[in-house]
C-alpha positions in Angstrom: -13.9 -14.9 -10.4 -10.9 -13.1 -9.0 -10.5 -13.4 -5.3 -8.2 -11.5 -2.9 -9.3 -12.3 0.7 -6.3 -10.8 2.6 -6.5 -7.0 2.9 -6.3 -4.5 5.8 -7.3 -1.4 3.9 -5.1 1.6 5.0 -3.4 2.2 8.3 -5.9 1.4 11.1 -8.5 0.8 8.4 -8.1 4.2 6.8 -9.5 4.5 3.2 -10.5 7.2 0.8 -14.2 6.4 1.1 -16.6 3.5 0.3 -17.2 4.4 -3.3 -13.6 5.4 -4.0 -12.4 2.1 -2.6 -14.8 0.1 -4.6 -13.7 1.9 -7.8 -10.0 1.0 -7.0 -10.9 -2.6 -6.4 -12.9 -2.7 -9.7 -9.9 -1.3 -11.5 -7.8 -4.2 -10.3 -10.2 -7.1 -10.1 -13.0 -6.1 -12.4 -16.6 -7.1 -12.0 -17.8 -10.4 -10.4 -14.9 -10.3 -8.0 -14.4 -10.8 -4.3 -12.1 -9.0 -1.8 -11.8 -9.5 1.9 -11.4 -6.8 4.6 -9.4 -8.2 7.5 -9.7 -7.6 11.2 -6.7 -8.4 13.2 -6.9 -7.9 17.0 -9.7 -8.2 19.5 -10.4 -4.4 19.1 -10.1 -4.2 15.4 -13.4 -3.6 13.5 -12.2 -2.3 10.1 -14.6 -4.7 8.2 -17.6 -3.4 10.1 -16.4 0.2 9.9 -15.8 0.0 6.2 -19.1 -1.7 5.3 -21.0 0.9 7.4 -19.5 3.8 5.5 -22.0 5.8 3.4 -21.7 6.0 -0.4 -23.7 6.2 -3.5 -23.2 2.6 -4.3 -25.7 0.1 -3.0 -25.0 -1.8 0.2 -26.7 -5.2 -0.2 -26.1 -7.8 2.5 -26.4 -11.3 1.2 -27.0 -12.9 4.6 -28.5 -12.1 8.0 -25.2 -12.4 9.8 -23.6 -9.8 7.5 -20.7 -11.9 6.3 -20.9 -10.7 2.7 -21.7 -7.3 1.3 -22.6 -7.1 -2.4 -22.2 -4.0 -4.5 -24.4 -4.6 -7.5 -23.3 -1.6 -9.5 -19.8 -3.1 -9.8 -20.7 -6.8 -9.1 -18.2 -6.9 -6.3 -18.5 -8.9 -3.1 -16.9 -7.9 0.2 -16.2 -10.6 2.7 -15.4 -10.2 6.4 -12.1 -12.0 7.4 -10.2 -12.2 10.6 -6.5 -12.8 11.0 -6.2 -14.7 14.3 -2.8 -14.3 16.0 -2.4 -17.7 17.5 0.5 -18.8 19.7 2.0 -20.6 16.8 1.3 -18.1 14.0 -1.3 -16.3 12.0 -4.5 -18.0 10.7 -6.9 -16.2 8.4 -10.6 -17.0 8.7 -12.8 -15.9 5.8 -16.5 -15.5 6.1 -16.7 -14.1 9.6 -20.0 -12.5 10.7 -20.0 -8.8 11.4 -19.2 -8.0 15.1 -18.1 -11.5 15.8 -14.6 -12.4 16.9 -12.5 -15.5 17.4 -9.8 -13.5 19.1 -12.2 -11.9 21.7 -9.6 -10.7 24.1 -5.9 -9.9 24.0 -5.2 -13.4 25.3 -3.6 -15.5 22.5 -5.3 -18.7 21.5 -3.6 -21.9 20.5 -3.9 -22.9 16.8 -6.0 -25.9 17.8 -8.5 -23.7 19.7 -8.6 -21.2 16.9 -9.4 -23.9 14.4 -12.2 -25.2 16.6 -13.6 -21.7 16.9 -13.4 -21.1 13.2 -15.5 -24.3 12.6 -18.1 -22.9 15.0 -18.5 -20.0 12.6 -18.2 -22.2 9.6 -15.3 -20.1 8.5 -12.8 -20.8 5.7 -9.4 -21.5 7.3 -6.2 -20.4 5.5 -2.6 -20.5 6.6 -1.3 -17.1 5.5 2.4 -16.1 4.9 3.4 -19.5 6.5 7.1 -18.9 6.3 7.2 -15.2 6.7 7.1 -13.3 10.1 4.4 -14.8 12.4 3.6 -17.6 10.0 2.5 -21.1 10.9 5.0 -22.9 8.8 7.7 -23.7 11.4 5.0 -25.1 13.7 3.2 -27.1 11.1 6.4 -28.7 9.7 6.6 -31.2 12.5 2.8 -31.1 13.0 1.6 -31.7 9.5 -1.5 -33.6 10.5 -3.1 -30.3 11.6 -3.1 -29.4 7.9 -6.1 -31.8 7.6 -8.1 -29.0 9.3 -7.1 -26.3 6.9 -8.9 -25.2 3.7 -6.2 -23.1 2.0 -2.4 -22.5 2.1 -1.2 -19.1 1.0 1.7 -20.1 -1.2 2.2 -16.5 -2.4 1.7 -13.4 -0.2 2.5 -10.2 -2.1 3.7 -8.4 1.0 5.9 -11.3 2.1 8.1 -10.6 -1.0 9.8 -7.9 1.1 12.8 -9.2 3.0 14.6 -7.3 5.7 17.6 -9.0 7.4 16.7 -9.9 11.0 13.1 -8.7 10.6 11.4 -10.2 7.6 12.8 -13.5 6.2 14.1 -14.0 2.7 12.4 -16.4 0.2 9.3 -16.8 2.4 7.0 -17.4 -0.6 9.5 -19.8 -2.2 9.6 -21.8 1.0 5.8 -21.8 1.2 5.4 -23.1 -2.4 8.0 -25.8 -1.9 6.4 -27.0 1.3 3.0 -27.2 -0.3 4.3 -29.1 -3.3 6.4 -31.5 -1.2 4.1 -32.2 1.8 0.6 -31.0 1.2 -0.6 -31.1 -2.4 -1.2 -34.8 -2.6 -1.8 -35.6 1.0 -4.3 -33.1 2.4 -7.6 -31.6 1.1 -6.4 -28.0 1.0 -5.6 -25.9 -2.0 -3.0 -23.3 -2.8 -3.9 -19.6 -3.0 -2.3 -16.2 -3.6 -3.5 -13.0 -1.8 -2.1 -9.4 -1.2 -2.0 -8.8 2.5 -1.9 -5.1 1.7 -2.0 -2.2 4.1 -3.2 0.4 1.6 -6.3 0.4 -0.6 -4.3 1.0 -3.7 -2.7 -2.5 -3.6 -6.0 -4.5 -3.2 -5.9 -7.1 -5.9 -2.2 -6.9 -6.4 -2.2 -10.7 -6.0 -5.3 -12.9 -6.2 -6.6 -16.4 -7.0 -8.9 -17.0 -9.9 -11.8 -19.4 -9.2 -14.4 -20.6 -11.7 -17.0 -22.5 -9.6 -18.3 -19.8 -7.2 -22.1 -19.2 -7.2 -23.9 -16.2 -5.6 -26.6 -18.4 -4.3 -24.2 -20.3 -2.1 -21.2 -18.1 -2.2 -19.3 -19.0 1.0 -19.8 -22.7 0.6 -18.8 -22.8 -3.0 -15.8 -20.4 -2.3 -14.7 -22.8 0.4 -14.8 -25.8 -2.0 -12.9 -23.8 -4.7 -10.2 -22.9 -2.2 -9.8 -26.4 -1.0 -9.7 -27.8 -4.5 -7.3 -25.4 -6.2 -4.2 -27.4 -7.0 -3.3 -25.4 -10.1 -0.5 -22.9 -10.2 -2.0 -21.3 -13.3 -4.9 -19.9 -11.2 -2.6 -17.7 -9.1 -1.8 -14.1 -10.0 1.4 -13.2 -8.2 2.6 -9.6 -8.2 4.7 -8.3 -5.3 3.7 -5.4 -3.0 7.1 -4.6 -1.5 6.6 -0.9 -1.4 3.4 -1.2 0.6 5.0 -3.8 2.9 7.9 -1.5 3.6 5.6 1.4 4.4 3.7 -0.8 6.8 6.9 -2.0 8.5 8.0 1.7 8.9 4.7 2.6 10.5 5.0 -0.3 12.9 8.5 0.7 13.9 7.4 4.3 14.3 4.5 3.3 16.5 6.8 1.1 18.7 9.4 3.8 19.0 7.0 6.5 20.2 5.1 4.1 22.5 8.3 2.9 24.3 10.0 6.3 24.2 13.1 4.7 22.9 
């Protein structure tokens, strides 16, 4: 089962429509696949907005808390995820219920508090782009025991392949892979994963991890165990999304320029 849990859809959640997005995902990941739609800030509801969009495809919620939406026509699962902006860096939580937040206000949580909140939701905890901008890598290097509380380590982030001097660091994925191999692989019960972190629908599935033991009957629990247990480089599909990342960086710069009047 191909899984890409780290996606933001288009700018501010913009997308071409529910059915059109599902068709794009199907063209990349095929049937019996999973993709995540990621909320970022306390006011971001792109997972809820997307899953509430109308379309011809069936919207079949697999649980009462609306964590997972199933599209039977394409055998695709959509999972709610939240990218929590902790004081020490970004933490992705997969399997978040609709309309629930860990980052409830603009106040930034500590990593330790975010991990505790994630456990309250029984979420899957993944360190994303650890050595890229706003990653947890530099904090976890001297605090490795906290890795005991993680389920996954994003060794490859398709968007982190873009390097811009002074803005986005070079070799972020290389450093993440090396850190995992040297310090985490044989010491902690967390697995390696590769996701896209895309900001346009067209790049969903650019990078993904292939898992073999996920069951629909207990999807989140089995997905968590697969993420924790993946120690195999061969299960990672790693394809860069530099163009999408550059476009996103330009949009951020444009927003900041007009907001400050600089």
